[in-house]
C-alpha positions in Angstrom: 127.3 -112.8 146.1 124.7 -110.2 147.1 121.8 -111.5 149.2 118.3 -110.1 149.8 116.2 -110.4 152.9 113.6 -112.4 151.1 116.2 -114.8 149.6 117.7 -115.4 153.1 114.3 -115.8 154.7 113.5 -118.7 152.4 116.8 -120.6 153.1 117.2 -123.4 155.5 119.2 -122.9 158.8 122.0 -125.1 157.4 122.3 -122.8 154.4 122.3 -119.7 156.5 125.0 -121.1 158.7 127.1 -121.8 155.6 126.8 -118.2 154.6 127.6 -117.1 158.1 130.7 -119.3 158.1 132.3 -117.1 155.4 131.6 -113.8 157.2 134.0 -112.2 159.7 131.6 -109.9 161.6 130.7 -109.4 165.3 127.0 -110.0 164.6 127.5 -113.6 163.4 129.8 -114.8 166.1 128.4 -118.0 167.5 126.4 -118.6 164.4 126.3 -122.4 165.1 124.2 -121.8 168.2 121.7 -119.4 166.7 118.2 -120.4 165.6 116.9 -119.3 162.2 115.3 -116.0 163.4 118.3 -114.8 165.3 120.7 -116.0 162.5 118.6 -114.1 159.9 118.8 -110.9 161.9 122.6 -111.3 162.5 123.2 -112.0 158.8 121.3 -109.0 157.7 123.2 -106.8 160.1 126.6 -108.3 158.9 125.7 -107.9 155.3 124.1 -104.5 155.7 120.6 -105.6 154.5 117.4 -104.1 155.7 116.1 -106.8 158.1 112.4 -106.6 157.4 110.0 -107.3 154.6 108.7 -104.5 152.6 105.0 -104.5 151.8 103.6 -103.2 148.5 100.0 -101.8 148.2 98.2 -103.2 145.2 95.4 -101.2 143.5 96.0 -98.1 145.7 98.2 -95.1 145.1 100.0 -95.3 148.4 101.7 -91.9 148.2 98.4 -90.2 147.4 96.6 -91.8 150.2 99.4 -91.0 152.7 99.4 -87.4 151.5 95.6 -87.2 152.1 96.1 -88.7 155.6 98.7 -86.0 156.3 96.4 -83.3 155.2 93.5 -84.7 157.3 95.8 -84.9 160.3 96.7 -81.2 159.9 93.0 -80.4 159.7 92.4 -82.5 162.8 95.1 -80.6 164.7 93.6 -77.3 163.6 90.1 -78.4 164.9 91.6 -79.5 168.2 93.4 -76.2 168.6 90.2 -74.3 168.2 87.4 -74.1 170.7 84.9 -75.7 168.3 84.8 -79.5 167.7 82.6 -79.3 164.6 83.8 -81.7 161.9 86.2 -83.5 164.1 84.4 -86.8 164.0 84.1 -86.8 160.2 87.9 -86.1 159.9 88.8 -88.9 162.3 86.5 -91.3 160.5 88.1 -90.4 157.2 91.6 -90.9 158.5 90.5 -94.3 160.0 89.0 -95.3 156.7 92.1 -94.4 154.6 94.4 -96.3 157.0 92.2 -99.4 156.8 92.2 -99.2 153.0 96.0 -99.1 153.0 96.2 -102.1 155.3 93.7 -104.1 153.1 95.7 -103.3 150.0 99.0 -104.2 151.5 100.3 -107.6 150.3 
């Protein structure tokens, strides 16, 4: 039976230990002594599951915003490489604002 990180995260320790009992892997050795956090990481490693939650941005085109941030960072680097610092503050503010918008939209 295939498991997901979210599914495993919502199980009780006893249920996780039952799953670990049927797995022959170095990561889950001593599963009876592991607490939930450590057991969850060990199970994910043994089952080849990505061991962190993925966040999804709602109401924001994440790829478009990240592309804009990349472009602004290039512009920032160009300004820093030159002798003049005109426009640097505006670029930094815009990068900051876009990053905050992404964090707010992330669920």
